[in-house]
VOBA-202797 format. One record per residue (C-alpha): residue in one letter; x, y, z; residue number from 1. Coordinates in Angstrom, 2 decimals. Example, Ala and Ser with C-alpha at 12.3 -4.5 7.8 and 13.67 -1.06 7.14 Angstrom:
2
  type       c1       c2       c3  seq
     A    12.30    -4.50     7.80    1
     S    13.67    -1.06     7.14    2
This chain:
225
  type       c1       c2       c3  seq
     M     4.72    -8.65     5.65    1
     T     4.49    -5.69     8.02    2
     S     0.99    -4.39     8.69    3
     A    -0.70    -1.43    10.37    4
     V    -4.10     0.15    10.84    5
     V    -4.13     3.91    10.20    6
     L    -6.96     6.21    11.28    7
     L    -7.55     8.39     8.22    8
     S    -9.78    11.44     8.53    9
     G    -8.61    13.12     5.32   10
     G    -7.00    16.07     7.09   11
     I    -3.37    17.16     7.06   12
     D    -2.25    15.11    10.04   13
     S    -3.79    11.76     9.17   14
     S    -2.96    12.09     5.46   15
     T     0.67    12.86     6.23   16
     L     0.71    10.00     8.70   17
     L    -0.60     7.58     6.08   18
     H     2.25     8.48     3.71   19
     Y     4.74     8.41     6.60   20
     V     3.69     4.91     7.66   21
     S     3.91     3.69     4.07   22
     R     7.05     5.42     2.85   23
     T     9.14     6.30     5.89   24
     L     8.33     3.30     8.06   25
     G     8.09     1.00     5.06   26
     I     4.89    -0.71     6.16   27
     S     3.47    -2.38     3.10   28
     N     0.15    -3.76     4.31   29
     I    -1.98    -0.84     5.49   30
     Y    -5.59    -0.94     6.59   31
     A    -6.99     2.60     6.51   32
     L   -10.03     3.34     8.63   33
     S   -12.30     6.40     8.28   34
     F   -15.48     7.32    10.11   35
     N   -18.72     9.14     9.58   36
     Y   -19.25     9.89    13.26   37
     G   -22.03    12.44    12.73   38
     Q   -19.72    15.35    11.88   39
     R   -21.04    18.36    10.00   40
     H   -20.03    17.22     6.52   41
     S   -18.53    14.38     4.49   42
     R   -16.00    16.49     2.59   43
     E   -13.12    15.12     4.64   44
     L   -14.15    11.53     3.86   45
     Q   -13.77    12.26     0.15   46
     A   -10.24    13.47     0.87   47
     A    -9.56    10.33     2.91   48
     A   -10.56     8.15    -0.04   49
     A    -8.24    10.12    -2.33   50
     Q    -5.30     9.71     0.06   51
     A    -5.94     5.99     0.53   52
     A    -5.93     5.57    -3.24   53
     A    -2.73     7.61    -3.60   54
     V    -0.87     5.36    -1.16   55
     G    -2.43     2.15    -2.44   56
     V    -3.57     0.77     0.89   57
     H    -4.52    -2.87     1.26   58
     E    -8.00    -1.90     2.43   59
     H    -9.85     1.33     3.15   60
     R   -12.97     1.06     5.26   61
     S   -15.28     4.01     5.90   62
     L   -17.63     3.21     8.77   63
     D   -20.97     4.86     9.47   64
     I   -21.26     5.46    13.21   65
     S   -23.29     8.62    12.73   66
     G   -25.40     7.81    15.78   67
     F   -22.38     8.91    17.80   68
     G   -23.16    12.43    16.64   69
     S   -26.53    12.43    18.36   70
     L   -24.93    11.18    21.59   71
     T   -22.37    13.98    21.63   72
     A   -24.34    16.87    20.10   73
     K   -24.81    18.55    23.47   74
     G   -21.06    18.67    23.92   75
     S   -19.60    19.72    20.55   76
     V   -20.36    22.15    17.76   77
     L   -18.97    19.57    15.32   78
     T   -21.86    17.19    15.99   79
     D   -24.53    19.75    16.90   80
     L   -25.62    20.93    13.47   81
     S   -27.81    23.64    15.00   82
     S   -24.77    25.45    16.42   83
     E   -22.32    27.60    14.49   84
     V   -18.64    26.75    14.45   85
     P   -16.85    29.67    16.14   86
     D   -13.96    31.52    14.60   87
     L   -10.71    30.86    16.41   88
     A   -10.49    34.56    17.26   89
     D   -13.81    34.31    19.13   90
     I   -12.69    31.49    21.46   91
     P   -11.29    32.91    24.73   92
     E    -7.77    31.82    25.63   93
     A    -9.09    30.11    28.76   94
     D   -11.33    27.86    26.64   95
     R    -8.72    26.80    24.13   96
     Q    -7.42    23.90    26.20   97
     Q   -10.70    22.17    25.35   98
     P   -12.62    24.31    22.85   99
     P   -16.22    23.83    21.68  100
     T   -14.89    21.91    18.64  101
     Y   -13.79    19.09    20.93  102
     V   -15.99    15.99    20.46  103
     P   -16.48    14.11    23.75  104
     N   -14.38    10.95    23.85  105
     R   -14.17    10.77    20.05  106
     N   -10.60     9.53    19.87  107
     M   -11.18     6.96    22.59  108
     V   -14.14     5.58    20.63  109
     L   -12.40     5.61    17.24  110
     L    -9.22     4.07    18.61  111
     S   -11.22     1.35    20.37  112
     L   -12.90     0.45    17.09  113
     A    -9.54     0.56    15.30  114
     A    -8.01    -1.72    17.94  115
     A   -10.83    -4.22    17.45  116
     Y   -10.34    -4.07    13.67  117
     A    -6.58    -4.55    14.09  118
     E    -6.97    -7.49    16.45  119
     A    -9.42    -9.20    14.10  120
     H    -6.88    -8.91    11.28  121
     A    -3.85    -9.95    13.39  122
     V    -2.38    -6.44    13.12  123
     H    -0.45    -5.24    16.16  124
     D    -0.12    -1.49    15.55  125
     V    -2.71     1.27    15.17  126
     Y    -1.54     4.74    14.11  127
     Y    -3.38     8.01    14.60  128
     G    -2.40    11.57    13.73  129
     A    -2.32    13.27    17.13  130
     Q    -0.11    16.35    17.09  131
     A     0.69    19.21    19.45  132
     Q    -1.82    21.86    18.39  133
     D    -0.49    25.40    18.26  134
     E    -3.58    27.41    19.18  135
     Y    -5.84    24.97    21.01  136
     G    -5.66    21.47    22.43  137
     Y    -7.47    18.20    23.05  138
     W    -6.67    15.89    25.97  139
     D    -6.96    12.83    23.71  140
     C    -4.11    14.05    21.49  141
     T    -1.49    14.12    24.26  142
     T     1.43    11.95    25.30  143
     D    -0.34    11.21    28.59  144
     F    -3.38     9.90    26.75  145
     L    -1.18     7.78    24.47  146
     V     0.66     6.21    27.40  147
     R    -2.51     5.43    29.31  148
     I    -4.53     3.98    26.46  149
     N    -1.61     1.66    25.71  150
     E    -1.51     0.60    29.35  151
     L    -5.18    -0.34    29.06  152
     L    -4.75    -2.22    25.78  153
     S    -1.80    -4.13    27.21  154
     L    -4.30    -6.04    29.39  155
     N    -5.26    -8.07    26.31  156
     R    -4.13   -11.61    27.20  157
     K    -3.60   -12.84    23.67  158
     Q    -2.90   -10.01    21.22  159
     P    -2.22    -6.61    22.74  160
     I    -2.61    -3.71    20.33  161
     T    -0.26    -0.73    20.48  162
     I    -1.49     2.75    19.60  163
     R     1.23     4.82    17.93  164
     A     1.26     8.57    17.31  165
     P     4.57     9.56    15.67  166
     F     3.58    13.25    15.49  167
     V     2.30    13.65    19.05  168
     D     5.14    16.01    19.99  169
     K     5.24    17.87    16.66  170
     R     3.57    21.11    15.63  171
     K     1.42    21.20    12.53  172
     A     4.10    23.06    10.58  173
     D     6.47    20.16    11.31  174
     V     3.85    17.75    10.01  175
     V     3.44    19.82     6.83  176
     R     7.20    19.79     6.27  177
     I     7.27    16.02     6.63  178
     G     4.37    15.68     4.20  179
     L     5.92    17.98     1.63  180
     A     9.09    15.91     1.71  181
     L     6.99    12.79     1.16  182
     G     5.08    14.36    -1.74  183
     V     1.66    14.49    -0.07  184
     N    -0.89    16.22    -2.30  185
     Y    -2.38    18.64     0.21  186
     A    -4.85    19.87    -2.40  187
     E    -6.61    16.55    -1.73  188
     T    -6.93    17.02     2.01  189
     W    -9.66    18.77     3.97  190
     T    -9.38    20.61     7.26  191
     C   -12.28    23.07     7.55  192
     Y   -14.82    22.19    10.21  193
     C   -17.59    23.84     8.18  194
     G   -17.44    21.84     4.96  195
     G   -18.57    23.51     1.75  196
     D   -16.79    23.91    -1.56  197
     Q   -14.10    26.19    -0.13  198
     P   -12.61    26.36     3.37  199
     C   -14.11    29.06     5.58  200
     G   -10.62    30.30     6.55  201
     R   -11.76    31.32    10.05  202
     C   -12.61    28.22    12.10  203
     P    -9.95    26.90    14.50  204
     S    -8.87    24.16    12.12  205
     C    -8.57    26.53     9.14  206
     A    -6.60    29.01    11.23  207
     E    -4.19    26.31    12.37  208
     R    -3.79    25.02     8.82  209
     A    -3.01    28.50     7.46  210
     Q    -0.45    29.08    10.21  211
     A     1.20    25.71     9.55  212
     F     1.71    26.38     5.85  213
     A     2.96    29.89     6.59  214
     H     5.49    28.59     9.13  215
     A     6.58    25.94     6.65  216
     G     7.16    28.70     4.08  217
     Q     4.59    27.31     1.67  218
     S     1.24    28.29     0.19  219
     D    -1.72    26.07     0.91  220
     P    -2.44    24.33    -2.44  221
     L    -6.09    23.89    -1.47  222
     L    -6.51    27.67    -1.62  223
     C    -4.82    27.90    -5.01  224
     L    -7.31    25.71    -6.85  225
């Protein structure tokens, strides 16, 4: 039986990836892993649970590592609840390579935990939804990062874990197209950094989501509810 660990935030990228791993790659034994890392809200974790249920994963774990938020609050508006999340339009072009919504070393930490989880369950592959952002970027969602973290994990003398990111060279519109073809219910995903009952429509993540659906020639079902 083929197995994989999938990092599942509940957003477009990770939700599409979960369906892709299950349906396109045909991996039948999926361990989905979500995190409360001290982010501003838990709305995305509700979406993650819905997506895990839709795919029928073998196990979905949601871990509380909220103390990470206090460690990184000085470096990110996503974990500093006293700061406002900026609109994408208010972030200067020069700052978009690593905007204030970047959480210091988040992906390194989450992937390390996922690798430990995978190793403990004799699973060789960990998937995460890195993609080539259109309007802003994070160093830990790049091909260079992927290559180098795998070089580090290859030092394991007994069971090396491989981190896989099938969408790392794809734009978000490409990811949406893949998800639509797979029948992903995007009404049960969450992207907005601000939380709430409705997306703010202005934060970097909302702006990127809107652009992705527009480029894919579709309406965002989350906004049609």
